[in-house]
Predicted model as a PDB file, atoms N, CA, C, CB and O in Angstrom, pLDDT in the B-factor column:
MODEL        1                                                                  
ATOM      1  N   MET A   1    -139.512 -74.370  83.303  1.00 73.00           N  
ATOM      2  CA  MET A   1    -138.839 -73.069  83.706  1.00 73.00           C  
ATOM      3  C   MET A   1    -138.096 -73.290  85.059  1.00 73.00           C  
ATOM      4  CB  MET A   1    -139.936 -71.855  83.854  1.00 73.00           C  
ATOM      5  O   MET A   1    -136.874 -73.385  85.171  1.00 73.00           O  
ATOM      6  N   MET A   2    -138.876 -73.348  85.924  1.00 78.00           N  
ATOM      7  CA  MET A   2    -138.678 -74.264  87.511  1.00 78.00           C  
ATOM      8  C   MET A   2    -137.540 -75.123  87.608  1.00 78.00           C  
ATOM      9  CB  MET A   2    -139.922 -75.360  87.853  1.00 78.00           C  
ATOM     10  O   MET A   2    -136.618 -75.032  88.418  1.00 78.00           O  
ATOM     11  N   PHE A   3    -137.743 -76.206  86.442  1.00 83.00           N  
ATOM     12  CA  PHE A   3    -136.740 -77.229  86.497  1.00 83.00           C  
ATOM     13  C   PHE A   3    -135.324 -76.562  85.978  1.00 83.00           C  
ATOM     14  CB  PHE A   3    -137.224 -78.518  85.575  1.00 83.00           C  
ATOM     15  O   PHE A   3    -134.338 -77.007  86.565  1.00 83.00           O  
ATOM     16  N   GLN A   4    -135.130 -75.799  85.208  1.00 89.00           N  
ATOM     17  CA  GLN A   4    -134.217 -74.949  84.766  1.00 89.00           C  
ATOM     18  C   GLN A   4    -133.093 -74.234  85.912  1.00 89.00           C  
ATOM     19  CB  GLN A   4    -135.059 -73.954  84.072  1.00 89.00           C  
ATOM     20  O   GLN A   4    -131.866 -74.164  85.964  1.00 89.00           O  
ATOM     21  N   PHE A   5    -134.090 -73.810  86.680  1.00 86.00           N  
ATOM     22  CA  PHE A   5    -133.581 -72.723  87.815  1.00 86.00           C  
ATOM     23  C   PHE A   5    -132.703 -74.070  88.460  1.00 86.00           C  
ATOM     24  CB  PHE A   5    -135.066 -71.766  89.067  1.00 86.00           C  
ATOM     25  O   PHE A   5    -131.482 -73.969  88.577  1.00 86.00           O  
ATOM     26  N   PHE A   6    -133.305 -75.135  88.802  1.00 90.00           N  
ATOM     27  CA  PHE A   6    -132.719 -75.699  89.892  1.00 90.00           C  
ATOM     28  C   PHE A   6    -131.665 -76.571  89.150  1.00 90.00           C  
ATOM     29  CB  PHE A   6    -133.754 -76.471  90.863  1.00 90.00           C  
ATOM     30  O   PHE A   6    -130.653 -76.872  89.783  1.00 90.00           O  
ATOM     31  N   ASP A   7    -131.812 -77.027  87.802  1.00 92.00           N  
ATOM     32  CA  ASP A   7    -130.948 -77.527  86.967  1.00 92.00           C  
ATOM     33  C   ASP A   7    -129.440 -76.906  87.298  1.00 92.00           C  
ATOM     34  CB  ASP A   7    -131.478 -77.246  85.561  1.00 92.00           C  
ATOM     35  O   ASP A   7    -128.423 -77.463  87.712  1.00 92.00           O  
ATOM     36  N   SER A   8    -129.752 -75.340  86.901  1.00 93.00           N  
ATOM     37  CA  SER A   8    -128.352 -74.470  87.132  1.00 93.00           C  
ATOM     38  C   SER A   8    -128.044 -74.455  88.419  1.00 93.00           C  
ATOM     39  CB  SER A   8    -128.375 -72.977  86.711  1.00 93.00           C  
ATOM     40  O   SER A   8    -126.846 -74.318  88.667  1.00 93.00           O  
ATOM     41  N   VAL A   9    -128.868 -74.567  89.425  1.00 92.00           N  
ATOM     42  CA  VAL A   9    -128.198 -74.373  90.833  1.00 92.00           C  
ATOM     43  C   VAL A   9    -127.633 -75.792  91.119  1.00 92.00           C  
ATOM     44  CB  VAL A   9    -129.319 -73.847  92.096  1.00 92.00           C  
ATOM     45  O   VAL A   9    -126.824 -75.893  92.042  1.00 92.00           O  
ATOM     46  N   ALA A  10    -127.925 -76.708  90.533  1.00 93.00           N  
ATOM     47  CA  ALA A  10    -127.242 -78.266  90.809  1.00 93.00           C  
ATOM     48  C   ALA A  10    -126.102 -78.202  90.020  1.00 93.00           C  
ATOM     49  CB  ALA A  10    -128.176 -79.682  90.334  1.00 93.00           C  
ATOM     50  O   ALA A  10    -125.079 -78.732  90.452  1.00 93.00           O  
ATOM     51  N   ALA A  11    -126.096 -77.676  88.992  1.00 94.00           N  
ATOM     52  CA  ALA A  11    -124.406 -77.262  88.004  1.00 94.00           C  
ATOM     53  C   ALA A  11    -123.623 -76.469  88.952  1.00 94.00           C  
ATOM     54  CB  ALA A  11    -124.555 -76.070  86.336  1.00 94.00           C  
ATOM     55  O   ALA A  11    -122.459 -76.772  89.211  1.00 94.00           O  
ATOM     56  N   PHE A  12    -124.265 -75.380  89.526  1.00 95.00           N  
ATOM     57  CA  PHE A  12    -123.273 -74.502  90.077  1.00 95.00           C  
ATOM     58  C   PHE A  12    -122.590 -75.369  91.451  1.00 95.00           C  
ATOM     59  CB  PHE A  12    -124.061 -72.958  90.499  1.00 95.00           C  
ATOM     60  O   PHE A  12    -121.382 -75.301  91.674  1.00 95.00           O  
ATOM     61  N   VAL A  13    -123.379 -76.056  92.190  1.00 95.00           N  
ATOM     62  CA  VAL A  13    -122.706 -76.596  93.166  1.00 95.00           C  
ATOM     63  C   VAL A  13    -122.135 -77.999  92.756  1.00 95.00           C  
ATOM     64  CB  VAL A  13    -123.560 -76.629  94.314  1.00 95.00           C  
ATOM     65  O   VAL A  13    -121.538 -78.607  93.644  1.00 95.00           O  
ATOM     66  N   ASP A  14    -122.257 -78.669  91.360  1.00 96.00           N  
ATOM     67  CA  ASP A  14    -121.378 -79.393  91.253  1.00 96.00           C  
ATOM     68  C   ASP A  14    -119.861 -78.869  90.975  1.00 96.00           C  
ATOM     69  CB  ASP A  14    -121.848 -80.136  90.434  1.00 96.00           C  
ATOM     70  O   ASP A  14    -118.803 -79.443  91.234  1.00 96.00           O  
ATOM     71  N   ILE A  15    -120.055 -77.765  90.445  1.00 97.00           N  
ATOM     72  CA  ILE A  15    -118.548 -77.148  90.054  1.00 97.00           C  
ATOM     73  C   ILE A  15    -117.786 -76.824  91.145  1.00 97.00           C  
ATOM     74  CB  ILE A  15    -118.569 -75.842  89.231  1.00 97.00           C  
ATOM     75  O   ILE A  15    -116.564 -76.936  91.248  1.00 97.00           O  
ATOM     76  N   ILE A  16    -118.456 -76.476  91.835  1.00 97.00           N  
ATOM     77  CA  ILE A  16    -117.737 -76.065  93.422  1.00 97.00           C  
ATOM     78  C   ILE A  16    -117.240 -77.246  93.888  1.00 97.00           C  
ATOM     79  CB  ILE A  16    -118.801 -75.458  94.685  1.00 97.00           C  
ATOM     80  O   ILE A  16    -116.047 -77.382  94.158  1.00 97.00           O  
ATOM     81  N   VAL A  17    -118.020 -78.078  93.999  1.00 97.00           N  
ATOM     82  CA  VAL A  17    -117.477 -79.309  94.659  1.00 97.00           C  
ATOM     83  C   VAL A  17    -116.520 -79.856  94.098  1.00 97.00           C  
ATOM     84  CB  VAL A  17    -118.300 -80.259  94.823  1.00 97.00           C  
ATOM     85  O   VAL A  17    -115.528 -80.301  94.676  1.00 97.00           O  
ATOM     86  N   ASN A  18    -116.753 -79.873  92.795  1.00 97.00           N  
ATOM     87  CA  ASN A  18    -115.518 -80.529  91.889  1.00 97.00           C  
ATOM     88  C   ASN A  18    -114.279 -79.842  92.143  1.00 97.00           C  
ATOM     89  CB  ASN A  18    -115.753 -80.435  90.269  1.00 97.00           C  
ATOM     90  O   ASN A  18    -113.281 -80.496  92.448  1.00 97.00           O  
ATOM     91  N   PHE A  19    -114.234 -78.189  92.016  1.00 97.00           N  
ATOM     92  CA  PHE A  19    -113.226 -77.802  92.707  1.00 97.00           C  
ATOM     93  C   PHE A  19    -112.508 -77.463  93.787  1.00 97.00           C  
ATOM     94  CB  PHE A  19    -113.149 -77.421  92.477  1.00 97.00           C  
ATOM     95  O   PHE A  19    -111.524 -76.724  93.828  1.00 97.00           O  
ATOM     96  N   VAL A  20    -113.108 -78.103  94.764  1.00 97.00           N  
ATOM     97  CA  VAL A  20    -112.403 -78.070  96.195  1.00 97.00           C  
ATOM     98  C   VAL A  20    -111.942 -79.537  96.104  1.00 97.00           C  
ATOM     99  CB  VAL A  20    -113.474 -77.680  97.668  1.00 97.00           C  
ATOM    100  O   VAL A  20    -110.827 -79.735  96.588  1.00 97.00           O  
ATOM    101  N   VAL A  21    -112.633 -80.705  95.532  1.00 97.00           N  
ATOM    102  CA  VAL A  21    -111.968 -81.915  95.462  1.00 97.00           C  
ATOM    103  C   VAL A  21    -110.830 -81.673  94.739  1.00 97.00           C  
ATOM    104  CB  VAL A  21    -112.725 -82.967  94.917  1.00 97.00           C  
ATOM    105  O   VAL A  21    -109.886 -82.134  95.381  1.00 97.00           O  
ATOM    106  N   ASN A  22    -110.406 -81.103  93.567  1.00 97.00           N  
ATOM    107  CA  ASN A  22    -109.652 -81.046  93.019  1.00 97.00           C  
ATOM    108  C   ASN A  22    -108.423 -80.553  93.571  1.00 97.00           C  
ATOM    109  CB  ASN A  22    -110.064 -80.645  92.234  1.00 97.00           C  
ATOM    110  O   ASN A  22    -107.318 -81.086  93.470  1.00 97.00           O  
ATOM    111  N   MET A  23    -108.772 -79.286  94.274  1.00 97.00           N  
ATOM    112  CA  MET A  23    -107.971 -78.492  94.925  1.00 97.00           C  
ATOM    113  C   MET A  23    -107.139 -79.132  95.792  1.00 97.00           C  
ATOM    114  CB  MET A  23    -108.609 -77.607  95.510  1.00 97.00           C  
ATOM    115  O   MET A  23    -105.919 -78.965  95.811  1.00 97.00           O  
ATOM    116  N   PHE A  24    -107.975 -80.128  96.776  1.00 97.00           N  
ATOM    117  CA  PHE A  24    -107.457 -80.950  97.724  1.00 97.00           C  
ATOM    118  C   PHE A  24    -106.438 -82.087  97.031  1.00 97.00           C  
ATOM    119  CB  PHE A  24    -108.674 -81.575  98.494  1.00 97.00           C  
ATOM    120  O   PHE A  24    -105.430 -82.576  97.541  1.00 97.00           O  
ATOM    121  N   GLN A  25    -106.982 -82.341  95.779  1.00 97.00           N  
ATOM    122  CA  GLN A  25    -106.159 -83.830  95.270  1.00 97.00           C  
ATOM    123  C   GLN A  25    -104.346 -82.986  94.813  1.00 97.00           C  
ATOM    124  CB  GLN A  25    -107.318 -84.814  93.252  1.00 97.00           C  
ATOM    125  O   GLN A  25    -103.210 -83.443  94.935  1.00 97.00           O  
ATOM    126  N   LEU A  26    -104.759 -81.876  94.379  1.00 94.00           N  
ATOM    127  CA  LEU A  26    -103.319 -81.088  93.827  1.00 94.00           C  
ATOM    128  C   LEU A  26    -102.904 -80.830  94.955  1.00 94.00           C  
ATOM    129  CB  LEU A  26    -103.327 -79.700  92.878  1.00 94.00           C  
ATOM    130  O   LEU A  26    -101.697 -80.713  94.741  1.00 94.00           O  
ATOM    131  N   LEU A  27    -103.103 -80.600  96.359  1.00 94.00           N  
ATOM    132  CA  LEU A  27    -102.411 -80.029  97.105  1.00 94.00           C  
ATOM    133  C   LEU A  27    -101.840 -81.358  97.702  1.00 94.00           C  
ATOM    134  CB  LEU A  27    -103.104 -78.993  97.934  1.00 94.00           C  
ATOM    135  O   LEU A  27    -100.721 -81.226  98.199  1.00 94.00           O  
ATOM    136  N   PHE A  28    -102.387 -82.621  97.753  1.00 95.00           N  
ATOM    137  CA  PHE A  28    -102.036 -83.753  98.220  1.00 95.00           C  
ATOM    138  C   PHE A  28    -100.995 -84.630  97.184  1.00 95.00           C  
ATOM    139  CB  PHE A  28    -103.321 -84.418  98.537  1.00 95.00           C  
ATOM    140  O   PHE A  28    -100.323 -85.505  97.730  1.00 95.00           O  
ATOM    141  N   THR A  29    -100.852 -84.452  95.861  1.00 94.00           N  
ATOM    142  CA  THR A  29     -99.895 -84.378  94.969  1.00 94.00           C  
ATOM    143  C   THR A  29     -98.758 -83.650  95.136  1.00 94.00           C  
ATOM    144  CB  THR A  29    -100.352 -84.047  94.015  1.00 94.00           C  
ATOM    145  O   THR A  29     -97.623 -84.072  94.915  1.00 94.00           O  
ATOM    146  N   THR A  30     -98.998 -82.732  95.463  1.00 91.00           N  
ATOM    147  CA  THR A  30     -97.738 -81.393  95.776  1.00 91.00           C  
ATOM    148  C   THR A  30     -97.119 -82.139  96.708  1.00 91.00           C  
ATOM    149  CB  THR A  30     -98.221 -79.658  96.481  1.00 91.00           C  
ATOM    150  O   THR A  30     -96.048 -82.690  96.451  1.00 91.00           O  
ATOM    151  N   VAL A  31     -97.687 -82.242  97.841  1.00 92.00           N  
ATOM    152  CA  VAL A  31     -96.974 -82.666  99.323  1.00 92.00           C  
ATOM    153  C   VAL A  31     -96.001 -83.888  99.152  1.00 92.00           C  
ATOM    154  CB  VAL A  31     -98.193 -83.158 100.525  1.00 92.00           C  
ATOM    155  O   VAL A  31     -94.835 -83.992  99.533  1.00 92.00           O  
ATOM    156  N   VAL A  32     -97.063 -85.091  98.246  1.00 93.00           N  
ATOM    157  CA  VAL A  32     -96.140 -86.585  98.000  1.00 93.00           C  
ATOM    158  C   VAL A  32     -94.950 -85.774  97.002  1.00 93.00           C  
ATOM    159  CB  VAL A  32     -97.244 -88.238  96.927  1.00 93.00           C  
ATOM    160  O   VAL A  32     -93.820 -85.946  97.460  1.00 93.00           O  
ATOM    161  N   SER A  33     -94.967 -85.307  96.303  1.00 91.00           N  
ATOM    162  CA  SER A  33     -94.440 -84.921  94.843  1.00 91.00           C  
ATOM    163  C   SER A  33     -92.929 -84.396  95.905  1.00 91.00           C  
ATOM    164  CB  SER A  33     -95.643 -83.373  93.618  1.00 91.00           C  
ATOM    165  O   SER A  33     -91.844 -84.964  95.777  1.00 91.00           O  
ATOM    166  N   ILE A  34     -93.118 -83.460  96.716  1.00 89.00           N  
ATOM    167  CA  ILE A  34     -91.838 -82.823  97.584  1.00 89.00           C  
ATOM    168  C   ILE A  34     -91.584 -83.904  98.671  1.00 89.00           C  
ATOM    169  CB  ILE A  34     -92.197 -81.194  98.390  1.00 89.00           C  
ATOM    170  O   ILE A  34     -90.590 -83.866  99.396  1.00 89.00           O  
ATOM    171  N   ILE A  35     -92.323 -84.653  98.728  1.00 93.00           N  
ATOM    172  CA  ILE A  35     -91.578 -85.697  99.948  1.00 93.00           C  
ATOM    173  C   ILE A  35     -90.707 -86.902  99.052  1.00 93.00           C  
ATOM    174  CB  ILE A  35     -93.027 -86.646 101.118  1.00 93.00           C  
ATOM    175  O   ILE A  35     -89.868 -87.585  99.640  1.00 93.00           O  
ATOM    176  N   ARG A  36     -90.903 -87.041  98.013  1.00 94.00           N  
ATOM    177  CA  ARG A  36     -90.345 -88.154  97.190  1.00 94.00           C  
ATOM    178  C   ARG A  36     -89.202 -87.472  96.369  1.00 94.00           C  
ATOM    179  CB  ARG A  36     -91.506 -88.873  96.203  1.00 94.00           C  
ATOM    180  O   ARG A  36     -88.314 -88.198  95.922  1.00 94.00           O  
ATOM    181  N   ALA A  37     -89.166 -86.212  96.155  1.00 87.00           N  
ATOM    182  CA  ALA A  37     -88.099 -85.451  95.935  1.00 87.00           C  
ATOM    183  C   ALA A  37     -86.626 -85.264  96.874  1.00 87.00           C  
ATOM    184  CB  ALA A  37     -88.730 -84.349  95.840  1.00 87.00           C  
ATOM    185  O   ALA A  37     -85.432 -85.367  96.592  1.00 87.00           O  
ATOM    186  N   VAL A  38     -87.448 -84.909  98.223  1.00 86.00           N  
ATOM    187  CA  VAL A  38     -86.442 -84.895  99.273  1.00 86.00           C  
ATOM    188  C   VAL A  38     -85.841 -86.559  99.633  1.00 86.00           C  
ATOM    189  CB  VAL A  38     -87.215 -84.144 100.655  1.00 86.00           C  
ATOM    190  O   VAL A  38     -84.729 -86.859 100.068  1.00 86.00           O  
ATOM    191  N   THR A  39     -86.605 -87.166  99.402  1.00 91.00           N  
ATOM    192  CA  THR A  39     -86.246 -88.672  99.690  1.00 91.00           C  
ATOM    193  C   THR A  39     -85.232 -89.233  98.642  1.00 91.00           C  
ATOM    194  CB  THR A  39     -87.605 -89.613  99.648  1.00 91.00           C  
ATOM    195  O   THR A  39     -84.383 -90.088  98.895  1.00 91.00           O  
ATOM    196  N   TRP A  40     -85.457 -88.576  97.305  1.00 90.00           N  
ATOM    197  CA  TRP A  40     -84.419 -88.895  96.080  1.00 90.00           C  
ATOM    198  C   TRP A  40     -82.915 -88.449  96.183  1.00 90.00           C  
ATOM    199  CB  TRP A  40     -84.943 -88.182  94.780  1.00 90.00           C  
ATOM    200  O   TRP A  40     -81.870 -89.032  95.896  1.00 90.00           O  
ATOM    201  N   LEU A  41     -83.201 -87.126  96.728  1.00 84.00           N  
ATOM    202  CA  LEU A  41     -81.948 -86.225  96.770  1.00 84.00           C  
ATOM    203  C   LEU A  41     -81.370 -86.682  98.030  1.00 84.00           C  
ATOM    204  CB  LEU A  41     -82.222 -84.562  96.750  1.00 84.00           C  
ATOM    205  O   LEU A  41     -80.140 -86.723  97.979  1.00 84.00           O  
ATOM    206  N   GLN A  42     -81.895 -87.051  99.187  1.00 86.00           N  
ATOM    207  CA  GLN A  42     -81.005 -87.832 100.410  1.00 86.00           C  
ATOM    208  C   GLN A  42     -80.430 -89.185 100.044  1.00 86.00           C  
ATOM    209  CB  GLN A  42     -81.942 -88.143 101.743  1.00 86.00           C  
ATOM    210  O   GLN A  42     -79.319 -89.562 100.417  1.00 86.00           O  
ATOM    211  N   LEU A  43     -81.112 -89.767  99.422  1.00 90.00           N  
ATOM    212  CA  LEU A  43     -80.835 -91.176  98.509  1.00 90.00           C  
ATOM    213  C   LEU A  43     -79.426 -91.012  97.632  1.00 90.00           C  
ATOM    214  CB  LEU A  43     -82.246 -91.457  97.280  1.00 90.00           C  
ATOM    215  O   LEU A  43     -78.472 -91.785  97.553  1.00 90.00           O  
ATOM    216  N   CYS A  44     -79.627 -89.854  97.071  1.00 85.00           N  
ATOM    217  CA  CYS A  44     -78.559 -89.834  96.104  1.00 85.00           C  
ATOM    218  C   CYS A  44     -77.246 -89.225  96.903  1.00 85.00           C  
ATOM    219  CB  CYS A  44     -79.016 -88.916  94.758  1.00 85.00           C  
ATOM    220  O   CYS A  44     -76.080 -89.515  96.635  1.00 85.00           O  
ATOM    221  N   ILE A  45     -77.637 -88.412  97.833  1.00 84.00           N  
ATOM    222  CA  ILE A  45     -76.309 -87.933  98.748  1.00 84.00           C  
ATOM    223  C   ILE A  45     -75.429 -89.018  99.542  1.00 84.00           C  
ATOM    224  CB  ILE A  45     -76.831 -86.931  99.924  1.00 84.00           C  
ATOM    225  O   ILE A  45     -74.228 -88.954  99.807  1.00 84.00           O  
ATOM    226  N   ALA A  46     -76.314 -89.990  99.836  1.00 86.00           N  
ATOM    227  CA  ALA A  46     -76.026 -90.865 100.466  1.00 86.00           C  
ATOM    228  C   ALA A  46     -74.610 -91.638  99.877  1.00 86.00           C  
ATOM    229  CB  ALA A  46     -77.213 -91.563 100.551  1.00 86.00           C  
ATOM    230  O   ALA A  46     -73.625 -91.943 100.550  1.00 86.00           O  
ATOM    231  N   TYR A  47     -74.758 -91.794  98.838  1.00 89.00           N  
ATOM    232  CA  TYR A  47     -73.829 -92.548  97.842  1.00 89.00           C  
ATOM    233  C   TYR A  47     -72.848 -91.785  97.380  1.00 89.00           C  
ATOM    234  CB  TYR A  47     -74.478 -93.071  96.682  1.00 89.00           C  
ATOM    235  O   TYR A  47     -72.091 -92.214  96.510  1.00 89.00           O  
ATOM    236  N   LEU A  48     -72.709 -90.396  97.962  1.00 86.00           N  
ATOM    237  CA  LEU A  48     -71.687 -89.229  97.368  1.00 86.00           C  
ATOM    238  C   LEU A  48     -70.456 -90.063  98.458  1.00 86.00           C  
ATOM    239  CB  LEU A  48     -72.224 -87.038  97.775  1.00 86.00           C  
ATOM    240  O   LEU A  48     -70.805 -90.945  99.243  1.00 86.00           O  
ATOM    241  N   PRO A  49     -68.864 -89.546  98.307  1.00 88.00           N  
ATOM    242  CA  PRO A  49     -68.061 -89.652  99.245  1.00 88.00           C  
ATOM    243  C   PRO A  49     -68.300 -88.397 100.207  1.00 88.00           C  
ATOM    244  CB  PRO A  49     -66.731 -89.811  98.685  1.00 88.00           C  
ATOM    245  O   PRO A  49     -69.096 -87.481 100.000  1.00 88.00           O  
ATOM    246  N   GLY A  50     -67.442 -88.545 101.305  1.00 84.00           N  
ATOM    247  CA  GLY A  50     -68.030 -87.636 102.332  1.00 84.00           C  
ATOM    248  C   GLY A  50     -67.082 -86.241 101.743  1.00 84.00           C  
ATOM    249  O   GLY A  50     -67.617 -85.197 102.116  1.00 84.00           O  
ATOM    250  N   TRP A  51     -65.793 -86.002 100.906  1.00 86.00           N  
ATOM    251  CA  TRP A  51     -65.531 -85.081 100.556  1.00 86.00           C  
ATOM    252  C   TRP A  51     -66.241 -84.057  99.891  1.00 86.00           C  
ATOM    253  CB  TRP A  51     -64.850 -85.358 100.178  1.00 86.00           C  
ATOM    254  O   TRP A  51     -66.243 -82.830  99.984  1.00 86.00           O  
ATOM    255  N   LEU A  52     -66.987 -85.077  99.029  1.00 88.00           N  
ATOM    256  CA  LEU A  52     -67.684 -84.349  97.887  1.00 88.00           C  
ATOM    257  C   LEU A  52     -69.262 -83.930  98.541  1.00 88.00           C  
ATOM    258  CB  LEU A  52     -67.782 -85.477  96.386  1.00 88.00           C  
ATOM    259  O   LEU A  52     -69.957 -83.072  97.998  1.00 88.00           O  
ATOM    260  N   THR A  53     -69.606 -84.520  99.524  1.00 86.00           N  
ATOM    261  CA  THR A  53     -71.084 -84.024 100.092  1.00 86.00           C  
ATOM    262  C   THR A  53     -71.438 -82.682 100.219  1.00 86.00           C  
ATOM    263  CB  THR A  53     -71.326 -84.460 101.400  1.00 86.00           C  
ATOM    264  O   THR A  53     -72.514 -82.120 100.013  1.00 86.00           O  
ATOM    265  N   ALA A  54     -70.001 -82.119 100.713  1.00 83.00           N  
ATOM    266  CA  ALA A  54     -69.898 -80.367 101.216  1.00 83.00           C  
ATOM    267  C   ALA A  54     -70.249 -79.553  99.523  1.00 83.00           C  
ATOM    268  CB  ALA A  54     -67.684 -79.810 102.009  1.00 83.00           C  
ATOM    269  O   ALA A  54     -70.995 -78.616  99.238  1.00 83.00           O  
ATOM    270  N   PHE A  55     -69.626 -80.139  98.936  1.00 86.00           N  
ATOM    271  CA  PHE A  55     -69.473 -79.272  97.339  1.00 86.00           C  
ATOM    272  C   PHE A  55     -70.959 -79.475  96.748  1.00 86.00           C  
ATOM    273  CB  PHE A  55     -68.094 -80.106  96.018  1.00 86.00           C  
ATOM    274  O   PHE A  55     -71.277 -78.604  95.938  1.00 86.00           O  
ATOM    275  N   ILE A  56     -72.038 -80.578  97.033  1.00 84.00           N  
ATOM    276  CA  ILE A  56     -73.126 -80.750  96.532  1.00 84.00           C  
ATOM    277  C   ILE A  56     -74.030 -80.137  97.808  1.00 84.00           C  
ATOM    278  CB  ILE A  56     -73.306 -82.251  96.038  1.00 84.00           C  
ATOM    279  O   ILE A  56     -75.083 -79.646  97.403  1.00 84.00           O  
ATOM    280  N   LEU A  57     -73.919 -80.090  98.681  1.00 84.00           N  
ATOM    281  CA  LEU A  57     -75.122 -79.690  99.840  1.00 84.00           C  
ATOM    282  C   LEU A  57     -75.063 -78.192  99.851  1.00 84.00           C  
ATOM    283  CB  LEU A  57     -74.827 -80.320 101.556  1.00 84.00           C  
ATOM    284  O   LEU A  57     -76.097 -77.530  99.948  1.00 84.00           O  
ATOM    285  N   VAL A  58     -73.837 -77.624  99.749  1.00 87.00           N  
ATOM    286  CA  VAL A  58     -74.024 -75.949  99.942  1.00 87.00           C  
ATOM    287  C   VAL A  58     -74.867 -75.458  98.390  1.00 87.00           C  
ATOM    288  CB  VAL A  58     -72.104 -74.999 100.122  1.00 87.00           C  
ATOM    289  O   VAL A  58     -75.892 -74.777  98.379  1.00 87.00           O  
ATOM    290  N   PRO A  59     -74.310 -75.871  97.410  1.00 87.00           N  
ATOM    291  CA  PRO A  59     -75.558 -75.363  96.731  1.00 87.00           C  
ATOM    292  C   PRO A  59     -77.242 -75.354  96.041  1.00 87.00           C  
ATOM    293  CB  PRO A  59     -75.156 -75.244  96.225  1.00 87.00           C  
ATOM    294  O   PRO A  59     -78.023 -74.569  95.505  1.00 87.00           O  
ATOM    295  N   VAL A  60     -77.152 -76.941  96.518  1.00 83.00           N  
ATOM    296  CA  VAL A  60     -78.197 -77.115  96.863  1.00 83.00           C  
ATOM    297  C   VAL A  60     -79.093 -76.345  97.965  1.00 83.00           C  
ATOM    298  CB  VAL A  60     -78.041 -78.121  97.022  1.00 83.00           C  
ATOM    299  O   VAL A  60     -80.158 -75.879  97.562  1.00 83.00           O  
ATOM    300  N   ALA A  61     -78.793 -76.196  99.143  1.00 85.00           N  
ATOM    301  CA  ALA A  61     -78.669 -75.325  99.841  1.00 85.00           C  
ATOM    302  C   ALA A  61     -79.418 -73.829  99.714  1.00 85.00           C  
ATOM    303  CB  ALA A  61     -77.520 -75.345  99.818  1.00 85.00           C  
ATOM    304  O   ALA A  61     -80.534 -73.365  99.946  1.00 85.00           O  
ATOM    305  N   LEU A  62     -78.070 -73.334  99.183  1.00 88.00           N  
ATOM    306  CA  LEU A  62     -78.236 -71.989  98.064  1.00 88.00           C  
ATOM    307  C   LEU A  62     -79.485 -71.995  97.321  1.00 88.00           C  
ATOM    308  CB  LEU A  62     -77.069 -71.964  96.849  1.00 88.00           C  
ATOM    309  O   LEU A  62     -80.402 -71.257  97.681  1.00 88.00           O  
ATOM    310  N   ALA A  63     -79.601 -72.756  96.327  1.00 85.00           N  
ATOM    311  CA  ALA A  63     -80.857 -72.794  95.659  1.00 85.00           C  
ATOM    312  C   ALA A  63     -82.191 -72.954  96.357  1.00 85.00           C  
ATOM    313  CB  ALA A  63     -80.771 -73.760  94.815  1.00 85.00           C  
ATOM    314  O   ALA A  63     -83.070 -72.160  96.022  1.00 85.00           O  
ATOM    315  N   VAL A  64     -82.515 -73.991  97.408  1.00 81.00           N  
ATOM    316  CA  VAL A  64     -83.756 -73.890  98.145  1.00 81.00           C  
ATOM    317  C   VAL A  64     -84.040 -72.766  98.544  1.00 81.00           C  
ATOM    318  CB  VAL A  64     -83.847 -74.608  99.145  1.00 81.00           C  
ATOM    319  O   VAL A  64     -85.130 -72.242  98.315  1.00 81.00           O  
ATOM    320  N   VAL A  65     -82.683 -71.974  99.503  1.00 83.00           N  
ATOM    321  CA  VAL A  65     -83.189 -70.748  99.915  1.00 83.00           C  
ATOM    322  C   VAL A  65     -83.687 -69.611  98.876  1.00 83.00           C  
ATOM    323  CB  VAL A  65     -82.192 -70.239 100.690  1.00 83.00           C  
ATOM    324  O   VAL A  65     -84.779 -69.063  99.025  1.00 83.00           O  
ATOM    325  N   PHE A  66     -82.785 -69.287  97.781  1.00 84.00           N  
ATOM    326  CA  PHE A  66     -83.141 -68.249  96.944  1.00 84.00           C  
ATOM    327  C   PHE A  66     -84.678 -68.872  96.272  1.00 84.00           C  
ATOM    328  CB  PHE A  66     -81.802 -67.934  95.772  1.00 84.00           C  
ATOM    329  O   PHE A  66     -85.578 -68.055  96.078  1.00 84.00           O  
ATOM    330  N   GLN A  67     -84.826 -69.832  96.056  1.00 79.00           N  
ATOM    331  CA  GLN A  67     -86.175 -70.299  95.517  1.00 79.00           C  
ATOM    332  C   GLN A  67     -87.078 -69.681  96.474  1.00 79.00           C  
ATOM    333  CB  GLN A  67     -86.388 -71.935  95.425  1.00 79.00           C  
ATOM    334  O   GLN A  67     -87.895 -68.919  95.957  1.00 79.00           O  
ATOM    335  N   ILE A  68     -87.148 -69.823  97.850  1.00 77.00           N  
ATOM    336  CA  ILE A  68     -88.005 -69.602  98.867  1.00 77.00           C  
ATOM    337  C   ILE A  68     -87.783 -68.305  99.028  1.00 77.00           C  
ATOM    338  CB  ILE A  68     -87.865 -70.390 100.034  1.00 77.00           C  
ATOM    339  O   ILE A  68     -88.858 -67.708  99.072  1.00 77.00           O  
ATOM    340  N   LEU A  69     -86.968 -67.681  99.124  1.00 81.00           N  
ATOM    341  CA  LEU A  69     -86.709 -66.354  98.645  1.00 81.00           C  
ATOM    342  C   LEU A  69     -87.429 -65.464  97.789  1.00 81.00           C  
ATOM    343  CB  LEU A  69     -85.758 -66.412  98.144  1.00 81.00           C  
ATOM    344  O   LEU A  69     -88.046 -64.438  98.075  1.00 81.00           O  
ATOM    345  N   ASN A  70     -87.244 -66.043  96.664  1.00 78.00           N  
ATOM    346  CA  ASN A  70     -87.942 -65.520  95.180  1.00 78.00           C  
ATOM    347  C   ASN A  70     -89.371 -65.805  95.041  1.00 78.00           C  
ATOM    348  CB  ASN A  70     -87.277 -66.248  93.862  1.00 78.00           C  
ATOM    349  O   ASN A  70     -90.151 -65.076  94.429  1.00 78.00           O  
ATOM    350  N   LYS A  71     -89.678 -66.886  95.628  1.00 70.00           N  
ATOM    351  CA  LYS A  71     -91.734 -67.122  95.707  1.00 70.00           C  
ATOM    352  C   LYS A  71     -92.110 -67.441  94.593  1.00 70.00           C  
ATOM    353  CB  LYS A  71     -92.866 -65.731  96.023  1.00 70.00           C  
ATOM    354  O   LYS A  71     -93.305 -67.304  94.334  1.00 70.00           O  
ATOM    355  N   GLY A  72     -91.077 -68.037  93.454  1.00 56.00           N  
ATOM    356  CA  GLY A  72     -91.386 -68.351  91.944  1.00 56.00           C  
ATOM    357  C   GLY A  72     -91.725 -67.268  90.982  1.00 56.00           C  
ATOM    358  O   GLY A  72     -92.261 -67.397  89.882  1.00 56.00           O  
ATOM    359  N   GLY A  73     -91.272 -66.028  91.652  1.00 56.00           N  
ATOM    360  CA  GLY A  73     -91.759 -64.902  90.725  1.00 56.00           C  
ATOM    361  C   GLY A  73     -90.627 -64.235  89.693  1.00 56.00           C  
ATOM    362  O   GLY A  73     -90.951 -63.330  88.924  1.00 56.00           O  
TER     363      GLY A  73                                                      
ENDMDL                                                                          
END                                                                             
């Protein structure tokens, strides 16, 4: 009976630790994905001619602003 109690406490601590570790892994993966996306976008824009850059950057900037203001909802 006493061993079951300690086993359940250990399982609870294991769940909490796994949650925290997975949360930090998700946060790290999200930051890395954002950095890769911005780098890829800059690389693509670098190959565009100068007169076309403004026509691409303005809609992208507006989409980012609207996404931030919308907050995903």
